[in-house]
Each structure stands twice: as structure tokens, then as C-alpha cells.
C-alpha positions, 0 to 999 in steps of 0.5 A: 468546964474545968473538968472538961479541960482537965480531962482533955489535958489528961487524955493528951498526956496519956496519948503522948506517953503512948507515942513515946513508948513506941520509940526505939532506944538506940544504945550503940548507933550505927549508920546504914546508908541507903537511897533516900526516898524521895530523892532531893537533888539539892541536898548532900543527903538527897540521894544517899543518907543514913538510917540510924540503927542499934549496933547491938542488934547485930553483935560485934560480928561485921559479917552479921552486921552487913548482912542485916544491913543488906536486907534493907531499911526499916523505914519508908524514908529509904529504899534499898539499892541492893537486888533481893537475895544479895548477901555478903559472903565475907568482909576483911579489914586490913589497916584502912582497907576493907575487902567485901565479897558479895554473892553473884546476885549483886552483878545484876546491877550496872551503871548508876545503880551499881555505883549507888549501891557500891557507895552505900555499902562503902559508906556503911563500912566506912562508918563502922570500921573507919576504913577509907579504901574499899575493894568490892568483888563478887563470888565468881569475880565477875565484878571487881570494884575499887574505890576510896572515900575520897572519890565520893561527891554527894552534891555537885554545886558547880554553876555553869556561867555563860559569858555573853 
């Protein structure tokens, strides 16, 4: 019986070690914001939340980092708000303002999907650069968006009270 218990413990230990070796070691974490899948409307992170990745996978070039981000999440916990083929053409940071130019594929978005995609990219740039004001435009300037980090509300906990 002791041999059986010892064998089970050794097997469990080896299994645990195998699971640990598949985890990525993140040395320079960066938050890439995507749509949460599935959506939870009762949480501030229920619609948009961060997938943490290693910044050194992309180097120090912000344009390379953002194009890696635009390709979409690495896990099934998130979904990309960007149409396939979207690319960041340029990004300029001046003081606390970031100017982001995307290719015209981004103009396929409208309404709330455009809002969510814009907030996702702005939150990502905000975390990487510290900028708080954003100007998003497309290649042929069919789309021109300005927003500030102060404009974002992630949970509306307003309760409507009806007086009788």
C-alpha cells in the first residue's frame, strides 16, 4: 500500500511539474485590451479587459507592439474588436497625446463596435505610453476620433429609483 501511495504522489508531482513548464515567463508585462469573452455586464472588466503579455516579445518599437496587439488575443478569454486586416500605419506620442493612424479597414466598424475598438486601442496605448488624450484617424481620413481617458466609463452602476 505504501508503494502504491508513493507511486501516486510521484506521478502527481511529475504531472504538476509538466504543467508548470508550459506557463510563459513574463519579464516586462504589457496590457493589451480586448473584448471579454463572454461578456459580464455586472463587472468593470466585463466588456473590456486586459490580456497581459511580455513587452520584450515586440521590442521597444511602439508601432511593432501595436501591430502585434491588433493581430488579436492569444487566449480564448478575449475576442478582438478589430476587423481582420486592420493595421497600425503610424503612432506619434507628444506629451500626453497619442496620434494613431490605422489603415482604412478600420472604417468597416461603426456604432458601438467602433466605440469599443477605439477604447480598446486607447487603453492599450494609455498603459504603454501614459498618454491620456487620443486622436485616431484612418489612412484616407474617412474616420477621425478624439477621446480622452476621462471619457471612459466601464461600469454604469446607476440605479433608477421610481417614486410612488
